[in-house]
KOLNUKOL-221752 format. One record per atom (N, C-alpha, C, CB): atom name; x, y, z; residue in three letters. Coordinates in Angstrom, 1 decimal. Glycine has a CB too. Example, Ala and Ser with C-alpha at 12.3 -4.5 7.8 and 13.67 -1.06 7.14 Angstrom:
BEGIN
  at       X       Y       Z   aa
   N    13.2    -5.7     7.8  ALA
  CA    12.3    -4.5     7.8  ALA
   C    13.2    -3.3     7.8  ALA
  CB    11.3    -4.5     9.0  ALA
   N    12.8    -2.2     7.1  SER
  CA    13.7    -1.1     7.1  SER
   C    12.9     0.0     7.9  SER
  CB    14.1    -0.6     5.7  SER
***
This chain:
BEGIN
  at       X       Y       Z   aa
   N     0.5    -7.1    33.1  UNK
  CA     0.9    -6.2    32.1  UNK
   C     2.2    -5.5    32.5  UNK
  CB    -0.2    -5.2    31.8  UNK
   N     3.1    -5.5    31.6  UNK
  CA     4.4    -4.7    31.8  UNK
   C     4.6    -3.9    30.6  UNK
  CB     5.6    -5.7    32.1  UNK
   N     4.8    -2.6    30.7  UNK
  CA     4.9    -1.8    29.5  UNK
   C     5.8    -0.6    29.8  UNK
  CB     3.5    -1.3    29.0  UNK
   N     6.5    -0.1    28.8  UNK
  CA     7.3     1.1    28.9  UNK
   C     7.3     1.8    27.5  UNK
  CB     8.7     0.9    29.4  UNK
   N     7.6     3.1    27.5  UNK
  CA     7.8     3.9    26.3  UNK
   C     8.8     5.0    26.6  UNK
  CB     6.4     4.5    25.8  UNK
   N     9.8     5.1    25.7  UNK
  CA    10.8     6.1    25.8  UNK
   C    10.8     6.9    24.5  UNK
  CB    12.2     5.5    26.0  UNK
   N    11.0     8.2    24.6  UNK
  CA    11.1     9.1    23.4  UNK
   C    11.9    10.3    23.6  UNK
  CB     9.7     9.5    23.0  UNK
   N    12.4    10.9    22.5  UNK
  CA    13.2    12.0    22.5  UNK
   C    13.0    12.8    21.2  UNK
  CB    14.7    11.7    22.7  UNK
   N    12.9    14.2    21.4  UNK
  CA    12.9    15.1    20.2  UNK
   C    14.0    16.1    20.4  UNK
  CB    11.5    15.8    20.1  UNK
   N    14.7    16.4    19.4  UNK
  CA    15.7    17.5    19.4  UNK
   C    15.4    18.5    18.3  UNK
  CB    17.1    16.9    19.2  UNK
   N    15.4    19.8    18.6  UNK
  CA    15.1    20.8    17.6  UNK
   C    16.2    21.8    17.6  UNK
  CB    13.8    21.5    18.0  UNK
   N    16.5    22.4    16.4  UNK
  CA    17.5    23.4    16.2  UNK
   C    17.2    24.1    14.9  UNK
  CB    18.9    22.8    16.1  UNK
   N    17.0    25.4    15.0  UNK
  CA    16.8    26.3    13.8  UNK
   C    15.7    25.8    12.8  UNK
  CB    18.1    26.6    13.1  UNK
   N    14.6    25.4    13.3  UNK
  CA    13.5    25.0    12.5  UNK
   C    13.5    23.5    12.2  UNK
  CB    13.5    25.7    11.2  UNK
   N    14.6    22.8    12.4  UNK
  CA    14.6    21.4    12.2  UNK
   C    14.3    20.6    13.5  UNK
  CB    16.0    21.0    11.6  UNK
   N    13.6    19.5    13.4  UNK
  CA    13.3    18.7    14.5  UNK
   C    13.5    17.2    14.1  UNK
  CB    11.9    18.9    15.1  UNK
   N    14.2    16.5    14.9  UNK
  CA    14.3    15.0    14.7  UNK
   C    13.9    14.4    16.0  UNK
  CB    15.8    14.6    14.2  UNK
   N    13.3    13.2    15.9  UNK
  CA    12.9    12.5    17.1  UNK
   C    12.6    11.1    16.9  UNK
  CB    11.8    13.2    17.8  UNK
   N    12.3    10.4    17.9  UNK
  CA    11.9     9.0    17.9  UNK
   C    11.4     8.5    19.2  UNK
  CB    13.0     8.2    17.3  UNK
   N    10.9     7.3    19.2  UNK
  CA    10.5     6.7    20.4  UNK
   C    10.5     5.2    20.2  UNK
  CB     9.1     7.1    20.8  UNK
   N    10.5     4.5    21.4  UNK
  CA    10.5     3.0    21.4  UNK
   C     9.6     2.6    22.6  UNK
  CB    11.9     2.4    21.5  UNK
   N     8.8     1.6    22.4  UNK
  CA     8.0     1.1    23.4  UNK
   C     7.8    -0.4    23.3  UNK
  CB     6.6     1.7    23.4  UNK
   N     7.4    -1.0    24.5  UNK
  CA     7.2    -2.4    24.5  UNK
   C     6.1    -2.8    25.5  UNK
  CB     8.5    -3.2    24.9  UNK
   N     5.2    -3.7    25.2  UNK
  CA     4.2    -4.3    26.0  UNK
   C     4.6    -5.8    26.2  UNK
  CB     2.8    -4.1    25.5  UNK
   N     4.5    -6.3    27.4  UNK
  CA     4.8    -7.7    27.7  UNK
   C     3.7    -8.3    28.6  UNK
  CB     6.2    -7.8    28.4  UNK
   N     3.4    -9.5    28.3  UNK
  CA     2.4   -10.3    29.2  UNK
   C     1.1    -9.6    29.3  UNK
  CB     3.0   -10.5    30.5  UNK
   N     0.5    -9.1    28.2  UNK
  CA    -0.7    -8.4    28.4  UNK
   C    -2.0    -9.1    27.9  UNK
  CB    -0.6    -7.1    27.6  UNK
   N    -1.8   -10.3    27.3  UNK
  CA    -3.0   -11.1    26.9  UNK
   C    -3.0   -12.4    27.8  UNK
  CB    -2.9   -11.5    25.4  UNK
   N    -3.9   -12.5    28.7  UNK
  CA    -3.9   -13.6    29.7  UNK
   C    -5.1   -14.5    29.5  UNK
  CB    -3.9   -13.0    31.0  UNK
   N    -5.9   -14.3    28.5  UNK
  CA    -7.1   -15.2    28.2  UNK
   C    -6.6   -16.6    27.8  UNK
  CB    -8.0   -14.6    27.2  UNK
   N    -7.3   -17.6    28.2  UNK
  CA    -6.8   -19.0    27.9  UNK
   C    -6.8   -19.3    26.4  UNK
  CB    -7.6   -20.0    28.6  UNK
   N    -7.7   -18.6    25.6  UNK
  CA    -7.8   -18.8    24.2  UNK
   C    -6.9   -18.0    23.3  UNK
  CB    -9.3   -18.6    23.7  UNK
   N    -6.1   -17.1    24.0  UNK
  CA    -5.3   -16.1    23.2  UNK
   C    -3.8   -16.4    23.6  UNK
  CB    -5.7   -14.7    23.5  UNK
   N    -3.0   -16.4    22.6  UNK
  CA    -1.6   -16.6    22.8  UNK
   C    -1.0   -15.3    23.5  UNK
  CB    -0.8   -16.8    21.5  UNK
   N    -0.2   -15.4    24.4  UNK
  CA     0.4   -14.3    25.2  UNK
   C     1.6   -13.8    24.4  UNK
  CB     0.7   -14.7    26.6  UNK
   N     1.5   -12.9    23.5  UNK
  CA     2.6   -12.4    22.7  UNK
   C     3.0   -11.1    23.2  UNK
  CB     2.2   -12.3    21.2  UNK
   N     4.3   -10.8    23.1  UNK
  CA     4.8    -9.4    23.4  UNK
   C     4.7    -8.6    22.2  UNK
  CB     6.3    -9.5    23.9  UNK
   N     4.6    -7.3    22.4  UNK
  CA     4.5    -6.3    21.3  UNK
   C     5.6    -5.2    21.5  UNK
  CB     3.1    -5.6    21.3  UNK
   N     6.1    -4.8    20.4  UNK
  CA     7.0    -3.7    20.5  UNK
   C     6.8    -2.8    19.3  UNK
  CB     8.5    -4.1    20.6  UNK
   N     7.3    -1.5    19.4  UNK
  CA     7.1    -0.5    18.4  UNK
   C     8.1     0.6    18.5  UNK
  CB     5.7     0.1    18.4  UNK
   N     8.4     1.2    17.3  UNK
  CA     9.3     2.3    17.4  UNK
   C     8.9     3.3    16.2  UNK
  CB    10.8     1.9    17.2  UNK
   N     9.3     4.5    16.4  UNK
  CA     9.1     5.5    15.3  UNK
   C    10.3     6.5    15.3  UNK
  CB     7.8     6.2    15.4  UNK
   N    10.6     7.0    14.1  UNK
  CA    11.6     8.0    13.9  UNK
   C    11.0     9.0    12.9  UNK
  CB    13.0     7.4    13.4  UNK
   N    11.4    10.2    13.1  UNK
  CA    10.8    11.3    12.2  UNK
   C    11.7    12.5    12.2  UNK
  CB     9.4    11.6    12.6  UNK
   N    11.4    13.3    11.2  UNK
  CA    12.1    14.6    11.0  UNK
   C    11.1    15.6    10.5  UNK
  CB    13.3    14.5    10.1  UNK
   N    11.3    16.8    10.9  UNK
  CA    10.4    17.9    10.4  UNK
   C    11.2    19.2    10.2  UNK
  CB     9.2    18.1    11.3  UNK
   N    10.6    20.1     9.4  UNK
  CA    11.2    21.4     9.2  UNK
   C    10.1    22.4     9.1  UNK
  CB    12.1    21.4     7.9  UNK
   N    10.3    23.5     9.9  UNK
  CA     9.4    24.7     9.8  UNK
   C    10.1    25.9     9.4  UNK
  CB     8.6    24.9    11.2  UNK
   N     9.5    26.7     8.5  UNK
  CA    10.1    28.0     8.1  UNK
   C     9.0    28.9     7.9  UNK
  CB    11.0    27.8     6.8  UNK
   N     8.8    29.9     8.8  UNK
  CA     7.7    30.8     8.7  UNK
   C     6.4    30.1     8.8  UNK
  CB     7.8    31.6     7.4  UNK
   N     5.5    30.3     7.9  UNK
  CA     4.2    29.6     8.0  UNK
   C     4.2    28.2     7.5  UNK
  CB     3.2    30.5     7.3  UNK
   N     5.3    27.7     6.9  UNK
  CA     5.3    26.5     6.2  UNK
   C     6.0    25.4     7.0  UNK
  CB     6.0    26.6     4.8  UNK
   N     5.4    24.2     7.0  UNK
  CA     6.1    23.0     7.7  UNK
   C     5.9    21.7     6.9  UNK
  CB     5.5    22.9     9.1  UNK
   N     6.9    20.9     7.0  UNK
  CA     6.9    19.6     6.4  UNK
   C     7.5    18.6     7.4  UNK
  CB     7.7    19.6     5.0  UNK
   N     7.1    17.3     7.2  UNK
  CA     7.6    16.3     8.1  UNK
   C     7.5    14.9     7.4  UNK
  CB     6.8    16.2     9.4  UNK
   N     8.3    14.0     7.9  UNK
  CA     8.3    12.6     7.4  UNK
   C     8.6    11.7     8.7  UNK
  CB     9.4    12.3     6.3  UNK
   N     7.8    10.6     8.8  UNK
  CA     7.9     9.8     9.9  UNK
   C     7.8     8.3     9.5  UNK
  CB     6.8    10.1    11.0  UNK
   N     8.6     7.4    10.1  UNK
  CA     8.5     6.0     9.9  UNK
   C     8.1     5.3    11.2  UNK
  CB     9.9     5.4     9.4  UNK
   N     7.1     4.4    11.1  UNK
  CA     6.6     3.7    12.3  UNK
   C     6.7     2.2    12.0  UNK
  CB     5.1     4.1    12.6  UNK
   N     7.1     1.4    13.0  UNK
  CA     7.2    -0.1    12.8  UNK
   C     6.7    -0.7    14.1  UNK
  CB     8.7    -0.5    12.6  UNK
   N     5.8    -1.7    14.0  UNK
  CA     5.3    -2.3    15.1  UNK
   C     5.2    -3.8    14.9  UNK
  CB     3.9    -1.7    15.5  UNK
   N     5.4    -4.6    15.9  UNK
  CA     5.2    -6.1    15.8  UNK
   C     4.5    -6.6    17.0  UNK
  CB     6.6    -6.8    15.6  UNK
   N     3.6    -7.6    16.8  UNK
  CA     2.9    -8.3    17.8  UNK
   C     2.9    -9.8    17.4  UNK
  CB     1.4    -7.8    18.0  UNK
   N     3.7   -10.6    18.0  UNK
  CA     3.9   -12.0    17.6  UNK
   C     4.4   -12.0    16.2  UNK
  CB     2.6   -12.7    17.7  UNK
   N     3.6   -12.7    15.3  UNK
  CA     4.0   -12.8    13.9  UNK
   C     3.4   -11.7    13.0  UNK
  CB     3.6   -14.1    13.3  UNK
   N     2.7   -10.7    13.6  UNK
  CA     2.1    -9.6    12.9  UNK
   C     3.1    -8.4    12.9  UNK
  CB     0.8    -9.2    13.5  UNK
   N     3.3    -7.8    11.7  UNK
  CA     4.2    -6.7    11.5  UNK
   C     3.4    -5.6    10.8  UNK
  CB     5.5    -7.0    10.8  UNK
   N     3.6    -4.3    11.3  UNK
  CA     3.0    -3.2    10.6  UNK
   C     4.1    -2.1    10.4  UNK
  CB     1.8    -2.6    11.5  UNK
   N     4.2    -1.6     9.2  UNK
  CA     5.1    -0.5     8.8  UNK
   C     4.3     0.6     8.2  UNK
  CB     6.2    -1.0     7.9  UNK
   N     4.6     1.8     8.6  UNK
  CA     3.9     3.0     8.0  UNK
   C     4.9     4.1     7.8  UNK
  CB     2.8     3.4     9.0  UNK
   N     4.9     4.7     6.6  UNK
  CA     5.6     5.9     6.3  UNK
   C     4.6     7.1     6.1  UNK
  CB     6.6     5.8     5.1  UNK
   N     4.8     8.2     6.8  UNK
  CA     3.9     9.3     6.7  UNK
   C     4.7    10.5     6.3  UNK
  CB     3.2     9.5     8.1  UNK
   N     4.1    11.2     5.3  UNK
  CA     4.7    12.5     4.8  UNK
   C     3.7    13.5     4.8  UNK
  CB     5.3    12.3     3.3  UNK
   N     4.0    14.7     5.4  UNK
  CA     2.9    15.7     5.6  UNK
   C     3.5    17.1     5.4  UNK
  CB     2.3    15.6     7.0  UNK
   N     2.5    18.0     5.1  UNK
  CA     2.9    19.4     5.0  UNK
   C     1.7    20.3     5.5  UNK
  CB     3.2    19.8     3.5  UNK
   N     2.0    21.4     6.0  UNK
  CA     1.0    22.4     6.4  UNK
   C     1.4    23.8     6.1  UNK
  CB     0.6    22.2     7.9  UNK
   N     0.5    24.7     6.1  UNK
  CA     0.8    26.1     5.8  UNK
   C    -0.2    27.0     6.6  UNK
  CB     0.7    26.4     4.3  UNK
   N     0.3    27.9     7.4  UNK
  CA    -0.6    28.8     8.2  UNK
   C    -1.0    29.9     7.3  UNK
  CB     0.2    29.3     9.5  UNK
   N    -2.3    29.9     6.9  UNK
  CA    -2.8    30.9     6.1  UNK
   C    -3.1    32.2     6.9  UNK
  CB    -4.1    30.5     5.4  UNK
   N    -3.6    32.0     8.1  UNK
  CA    -3.9    33.2     9.0  UNK
   C    -3.8    32.7    10.4  UNK
  CB    -5.3    33.8     8.7  UNK
   N    -3.8    33.6    11.3  UNK
  CA    -3.8    33.2    12.7  UNK
   C    -4.9    32.3    13.1  UNK
  CB    -3.9    34.5    13.6  UNK
   N    -4.5    31.0    13.5  UNK
  CA    -5.5    30.0    13.8  UNK
   C    -6.1    29.2    12.7  UNK
  CB    -6.6    30.7    14.5  UNK
   N    -5.6    29.4    11.4  UNK
  CA    -6.1    28.7    10.3  UNK
   C    -4.9    28.0     9.6  UNK
  CB    -6.8    29.6     9.3  UNK
   N    -4.8    26.7     9.7  UNK
  CA    -3.7    25.9     9.1  UNK
   C    -4.3    24.7     8.3  UNK
  CB    -2.8    25.4    10.3  UNK
   N    -4.3    24.8     7.0  UNK
  CA    -4.7    23.6     6.2  UNK
   C    -3.5    22.7     6.1  UNK
  CB    -5.1    24.1     4.8  UNK
   N    -3.7    21.4     5.9  UNK
  CA    -2.7    20.4     5.9  UNK
   C    -3.0    19.3     4.9  UNK
  CB    -2.3    19.9     7.3  UNK
   N    -2.0    18.6     4.5  UNK
  CA    -2.1    17.4     3.7  UNK
   C    -1.1    16.3     4.2  UNK
  CB    -1.9    17.6     2.2  UNK
   N    -1.5    15.1     4.3  UNK
  CA    -0.7    14.0     4.8  UNK
   C    -0.9    12.8     3.9  UNK
  CB    -0.9    13.7     6.3  UNK
   N     0.2    12.1     3.6  UNK
  CA     0.1    10.8     2.8  UNK
   C     0.7     9.7     3.6  UNK
  CB     0.7    11.0     1.4  UNK
   N     0.0     8.6     3.8  UNK
  CA     0.6     7.5     4.6  UNK
   C     0.6     6.3     3.7  UNK
  CB    -0.3     7.2     5.8  UNK
   N     1.8     5.6     3.7  UNK
  CA     2.0     4.3     3.0  UNK
   C     2.2     3.2     4.0  UNK
  CB     3.2     4.4     2.0  UNK
   N     1.2     2.3     4.1  UNK
  CA     1.3     1.2     5.1  UNK
   C     1.4    -0.2     4.5  UNK
  CB     0.1     1.3     6.1  UNK
   N     2.0    -1.1     5.3  UNK
  CA     2.1    -2.5     5.0  UNK
   C     1.9    -3.3     6.2  UNK
  CB     3.4    -2.8     4.3  UNK
   N     1.0    -4.2     6.2  UNK
  CA     0.7    -5.1     7.3  UNK
   C     0.9    -6.6     6.8  UNK
  CB    -0.8    -5.0     7.8  UNK
   N     1.9    -7.3     7.5  UNK
  CA     2.2    -8.6     7.2  UNK
   C     1.9    -9.5     8.4  UNK
  CB     3.7    -8.8     6.8  UNK
   N     1.3   -10.7     8.1  UNK
  CA     1.0   -11.7     9.1  UNK
   C     1.2   -13.1     8.6  UNK
  CB    -0.5   -11.4     9.6  UNK
   N     1.2   -14.0     9.5  UNK
  CA     1.2   -15.4     9.1  UNK
   C    -0.1   -16.0     9.6  UNK
  CB     2.4   -16.2     9.7  UNK
   N    -0.5   -17.1     9.0  UNK
  CA    -1.8   -17.8     9.4  UNK
   C    -2.9   -17.5     8.4  UNK
  CB    -2.2   -17.3    10.7  UNK
   N    -4.1   -17.4     8.8  UNK
  CA    -5.2   -17.3     7.9  UNK
   C    -5.5   -15.9     7.4  UNK
  CB    -6.5   -17.8     8.6  UNK
   N    -5.0   -14.9     8.1  UNK
  CA    -5.2   -13.5     7.6  UNK
   C    -4.4   -13.2     6.4  UNK
  CB    -5.0   -12.5     8.8  UNK
   N    -4.8   -12.3     5.6  UNK
  CA    -4.1   -11.9     4.4  UNK
   C    -3.2   -10.7     4.8  UNK
  CB    -5.0   -11.5     3.3  UNK
   N    -2.1   -10.5     4.0  UNK
  CA    -1.3    -9.3     4.1  UNK
   C    -2.1    -8.2     3.5  UNK
  CB     0.1    -9.5     3.4  UNK
   N    -1.7    -7.0     3.9  UNK
  CA    -2.5    -5.8     3.4  UNK
   C    -1.5    -4.6     3.3  UNK
  CB    -3.6    -5.5     4.4  UNK
   N    -1.7    -3.9     2.3  UNK
  CA    -0.9    -2.6     2.1  UNK
   C    -1.8    -1.6     1.4  UNK
  CB     0.4    -2.9     1.4  UNK
   N    -1.4    -0.4     1.6  UNK
  CA    -2.2     0.7     0.9  UNK
   C    -1.7     2.0     1.2  UNK
  CB    -3.6     0.6     1.4  UNK
   N    -2.4     3.0     0.7  UNK
  CA    -2.1     4.4     0.8  UNK
   C    -3.3     5.2     1.3  UNK
  CB    -1.6     5.0    -0.5  UNK
   N    -3.1     6.0     2.3  UNK
  CA    -4.1     6.9     2.8  UNK
   C    -3.7     8.3     2.7  UNK
  CB    -4.4     6.5     4.3  UNK
   N    -4.6     9.1     2.1  UNK
  CA    -4.4    10.6     2.0  UNK
   C    -5.4    11.3     2.9  UNK
  CB    -4.5    11.0     0.4  UNK
   N    -4.8    12.2     3.7  UNK
  CA    -5.6    13.0     4.6  UNK
   C    -5.5    14.5     4.1  UNK
  CB    -5.2    12.8     6.0  UNK
   N    -6.6    15.2     4.0  UNK
  CA    -6.6    16.6     3.7  UNK
   C    -7.5    17.3     4.7  UNK
  CB    -7.0    16.9     2.2  UNK
   N    -7.0    18.3     5.4  UNK
  CA    -7.9    18.9     6.4  UNK
   C    -7.4    20.3     6.8  UNK
  CB    -7.9    18.0     7.6  UNK
   N    -7.9    20.7     7.9  UNK
  CA    -7.5    22.0     8.4  UNK
   C    -7.6    22.1     9.9  UNK
  CB    -8.3    23.1     7.7  UNK
   N    -6.8    22.9    10.5  UNK
  CA    -6.9    23.1    11.9  UNK
   C    -7.4    24.6    12.1  UNK
  CB    -5.5    22.9    12.6  UNK
   N    -8.4    24.7    12.9  UNK
  CA    -9.0    26.0    13.2  UNK
   C    -8.9    26.3    14.7  UNK
  CB   -10.4    26.1    12.7  UNK
   N    -8.1    27.3    15.1  UNK
  CA    -8.0    27.6    16.5  UNK
   C    -8.4    29.1    16.7  UNK
  CB    -6.5    27.5    16.9  UNK
   N    -9.1    29.2    17.8  UNK
  CA    -9.6    30.6    18.2  UNK
   C    -9.7    30.7    19.7  UNK
  CB   -10.9    30.9    17.5  UNK
***
């Protein structure tokens, strides 16, 4: 196995932009499995103002002939100290060759963070 990951975030006056890149090499050594390399990257941006925050992130990953793309958009609002409800919408697409089917969809997450 050979792997690495690099990332960087920069923030200024409530704005944050960042991203990362990673790669795995030679990690499948079974005789029945093709030894493919995998790589991935993400980029995102967010903004916070007072109790309100929003963000958008793009993620791309590939393993051999399999590709995954995901766009995530989220928002949160601090109602009180330690109480932060949030909503996040993810749009994904998975493409492959061979017998498996391509897949895409939308996932909506609604939740809250409780800290004390």
